[in-house]
C-alpha positions in Angstrom: 9.4 -11.8 -7.6 8.0 -15.2 -8.6 6.8 -17.4 -5.7 6.5 -21.2 -5.9 5.3 -23.7 -3.3 6.3 -27.2 -4.1 4.7 -30.0 -2.1 4.9 -28.0 1.1 3.7 -29.5 4.4 4.1 -27.9 7.8 3.6 -29.6 11.1 3.5 -27.6 14.4 5.3 -29.4 17.2 6.3 -32.3 15.0 7.2 -35.6 16.6 5.3 -34.7 19.8 1.9 -35.7 21.1 0.7 -32.2 20.3 1.7 -32.3 16.6 -0.7 -30.6 14.2 -0.4 -30.5 10.4 -1.2 -27.0 9.3 -0.3 -27.3 5.6 -0.4 -30.5 3.6 1.1 -31.1 0.1 0.6 -27.5 -0.9 1.7 -26.5 -4.4 1.1 -23.3 -6.4 2.9 -20.7 -8.5 2.5 -16.9 -8.3 4.1 -15.0 -11.2 5.9 -11.8 -10.4 3.6 -8.7 -10.4 0.4 -10.7 -9.6 -2.2 -9.7 -7.0 -3.3 -12.9 -5.3 -6.1 -13.3 -2.7 -5.8 -16.2 -0.3 -9.2 -17.1 1.2 -10.3 -19.5 3.8 -11.8 -19.8 7.3 -9.9 -19.8 10.5 -7.7 -22.9 10.7 -7.5 -23.3 6.9 -3.7 -22.6 6.9 -3.6 -19.0 5.6 -1.4 -17.6 8.3 1.0 -20.6 8.3 1.3 -20.1 4.5 2.3 -16.5 4.6 4.9 -17.1 7.4 6.8 -19.2 4.9 7.2 -16.3 2.6 10.0 -14.6 4.6 11.4 -17.6 6.4 9.5 -17.1 9.7 8.6 -20.8 9.2 10.5 -23.5 7.3 8.6 -26.3 5.5 8.5 -29.6 7.3 8.4 -31.2 3.9 8.8 -29.6 0.5 10.3 -26.3 -0.7 9.4 -22.7 -1.1 11.1 -20.6 -3.8 10.8 -16.8 -3.7 12.7 -15.3 -6.6 16.2 -16.7 -6.3 15.8 -17.7 -2.6 15.0 -21.3 -1.6 13.6 -22.4 1.7 13.3 -26.1 2.4 13.1 -28.7 5.1 16.9 -28.9 5.4 17.8 -25.3 5.9 16.8 -21.6 5.6 18.7 -19.6 3.0 22.0 -18.2 4.2 20.9 -14.7 3.0 17.7 -14.7 5.0 18.1 -11.1 6.1 18.3 -10.1 2.4 15.2 -12.1 1.6 13.3 -10.3 4.4 14.4 -7.0 3.0 12.5 -7.9 -0.2 9.3 -9.3 1.4 7.3 -6.9 3.4 4.5 -8.2 5.7 1.6 -6.1 7.0 0.1 -8.2 9.8 -3.4 -7.7 11.3 -3.5 -4.5 13.4 0.0 -3.4 12.4 -0.3 -0.3 14.5 0.2 -2.6 17.6 3.8 -2.9 16.4 4.6 0.8 16.7 7.1 1.6 19.4 9.4 4.5 18.6 9.4 8.2 19.8 8.3 9.8 16.5 6.6 8.8 13.3 9.8 9.4 11.3 11.9 7.1 13.6 9.3 4.3 13.5 9.2 4.4 9.6 13.0 4.5 9.5 13.4 1.4 11.8 13.0 -1.2 9.1 15.4 0.1 6.5 17.9 1.1 9.2 17.9 -2.4 10.4 18.7 -3.6 6.8 21.7 -1.2 6.5 20.1 1.5 4.4 21.9 4.9 4.7 20.4 7.8 6.6 20.2 9.9 3.4 18.4 7.1 1.5 16.0 6.6 4.5 15.1 10.3 4.4 14.5 10.1 0.7 12.3 7.0 1.1 10.2 8.7 3.9 9.7 11.7 1.7 8.3 9.5 -1.0 6.3 7.1 1.2 4.4 9.6 3.5 2.2 11.0 0.7 1.8 7.6 -0.9 0.1 6.3 2.3 -2.0 9.4 2.7 -0.2 11.0 5.6 0.9 14.6 6.1 4.6 15.4 6.5 3.8 17.5 9.5 3.2 14.3 11.4 6.8 13.1 11.1 8.0 14.6 14.4 4.9 13.6 16.4 4.6 10.6 18.5 2.7 7.8 16.6 0.7 7.2 19.8 -0.8 10.7 19.5 -2.4 9.9 16.2 -5.8 8.5 15.3 -6.1 4.7 14.8 -6.2 5.1 11.0 -3.2 7.3 11.0 -1.3 4.8 13.2 -2.0 2.0 10.8 -0.8 4.1 7.9 2.5 4.8 9.8 3.0 1.1 10.4 2.3 0.4 6.7 4.8 3.1 5.7 7.4 1.4 7.8 6.9 -1.8 5.8 7.0 0.0 2.5 10.2 1.9 3.5 12.2 -1.3 3.1 11.1 -1.2 -0.6 9.8 -4.7 -0.8 9.2 -6.5 -4.1 6.7 -8.8 -2.4 4.0 -7.3 -0.2 2.0 -9.6 2.1 -1.2 -8.3 3.5 -2.8 -10.3 6.4 -6.3 -9.0 6.8 -5.0 -5.4 6.5 -8.5 -3.7 6.9 -9.5 -5.5 10.1 -11.3 -3.2 12.5 -11.9 -0.4 10.0 -15.3 1.0 9.0 -16.4 0.3 5.4 -15.1 3.6 4.1 -11.8 3.1 5.8 -11.6 -0.4 4.3 -12.2 0.8 0.8 -9.6 3.6 1.1 -7.0 1.2 2.5 -7.5 -1.4 -0.2 -7.5 1.2 -2.9 -4.2 2.5 -1.5 -2.7 -1.0 -1.6 -3.9 -1.6 -5.1 -2.5 1.7 -6.3 0.9 0.9 -4.7 0.8 -2.6 -6.2 0.4 -1.1 -9.7 2.8 1.8 -9.3 5.6 -0.3 -7.8 4.9 -3.5 -9.8 4.7 -5.5 -6.6 3.8 -9.1 -6.2 1.0 -8.8 -3.6 -0.6 -11.6 -1.5 -3.8 -10.6 0.3 -5.1 -12.9 3.0 -8.7 -12.0 3.5 -12.2 -13.1 4.5 -13.7 -10.5 2.1 -14.9 -12.1 -1.1 -15.7 -8.6 -2.3 -12.0 -7.5 -1.9 -10.9 -10.6 -3.7 -13.1 -10.1 -6.7 -12.4 -6.4 -6.9 -8.6 -6.4 -6.6 -7.1 -9.9 -7.2 -5.8 -11.4 -10.5 -5.7 -14.8 -9.0 -7.5 -16.6 -6.1 -6.4 -19.5 -3.9 -9.0 -21.0 -1.6 -7.6 -22.9 1.4 -9.4 -25.6 3.4 -7.9 -27.6 6.3 -4.4 -26.9 5.3 -4.8 -27.8 1.6 -5.4 -25.9 -1.6 -9.1 -26.4 -2.2 -9.5 -24.3 -5.3 -7.4 -22.0 -7.5 -7.9 -19.8 -10.5 -9.0 -16.3 -11.7 -11.9 -14.7 -9.8 -14.0 -15.3 -12.9 -13.2 -19.1 -12.7 -13.5 -19.5 -8.9 -16.4 -17.3 -7.8 -19.0 -18.7 -10.2 -18.7 -22.1 -8.5 -21.3 -21.5 -5.9 -21.8 -25.1 -4.8 -18.1 -25.8 -4.4 -17.6 -22.7 -2.3 -20.7 -23.5 -0.2 -19.1 -26.9 0.7 -16.4 -25.0 2.6 -18.8 -22.5 4.1 -17.9 -19.7 1.7 -20.4 -17.5 -0.1 -19.9 -16.1 -3.6 -19.4 -12.3 -3.7 -22.5 -10.1 -3.5 -22.1 -9.0 -7.1 -22.3 -12.6 -8.3 -25.2 -13.3 -6.0 -27.0 -10.4 -7.6 -26.2 -11.7 -11.1 -27.6 -15.2 -10.2 -30.8 -13.7 -8.7 -31.3 -11.5 -11.8 -30.8 -14.5 -14.1 -33.3 -16.6 -12.1 -35.9 -13.9 -12.2 -35.6 -12.6 -15.7 -34.1 -15.7 -17.4 -31.5 -13.4 -19.0 -27.8 -14.4 -18.6 -25.2 -11.8 -17.8 -21.6 -13.0 -17.9 -19.5 -12.2 -14.9 -16.6 -10.1 -16.0 -15.6 -8.6 -12.6 -18.0 -5.7 -13.0 -18.4 -3.2 -10.2 -21.9 -2.7 -8.8 -22.2 0.5 -10.8 -21.1 -1.1 -14.1 -23.4 -4.0 -13.4 -26.4 -1.6 -12.9 -25.7 0.1 -16.2 -25.3 -3.3 -18.0 -28.6 -4.6 -16.5 -30.4 -1.3 -17.5 -29.1 -1.8 -21.1 -30.2 -5.5 -21.2 -33.7 -4.7 -19.9 -34.1 -1.8 -22.4 -33.0 -4.2 -25.2 -35.5 -6.8 -24.0 -38.3 -4.2 -23.9 -37.6 -2.9 -27.4 -37.6 -6.4 -28.9 -41.1 -7.2 -27.6 
């Protein structure tokens, strides 16, 4: 599903002494099937932005279009429930939202609420459990008897069970160790590709953005500060530093290498391993030409 924000502003407690403009004149377009990273410090408007994607918030000014659904200042779409069945949101610490007696019942809650048949729900659970790295033997256990990582995967399975076309990830790896973070993000990226999802990742991790995203939106004080591909955005060190953001480590390393050896290596979203091989080849070539 395509997503378009057109001149969107949002004011909390509008027309009161406590009013606060969280978004201001925000416009962008996300083509269907894109993996987008939304980056910015606390207070930049990231969370307010994603709450517009399924109608939790309505623009104070402007319009949001998600596929064929329109949300504007005048009214939410009449088929809001249908929209929410197509936009799945994984909030920070989603395991805190678990509540049912068994893993199976918790995963089934979302699709059941949207009117999916019992037979179809069972089929979806069968498909989703291995996709999120869980064992089917856990289905009849209480989710509260599982490890923290397993609980998070159960909560994610519940979101995926509604079969969304848009997947919104709000700091989904918060609280995980580095290995758990990588496994979780690799899982989301695999699902993104397999299901042809439009994925919006809200993150503080520049490394995740450069590794997984096709497109990057940098937020600052409720406005869109920068936008483009990772290759376009992350090479702009001075512009990022102005909003207290660092370039990803891989680009920092490329910059340090260029300053020391005076050899330019283009940034093409290489992994650290690929970059190491490339540098080795460059240095060997430099030695052989001497």
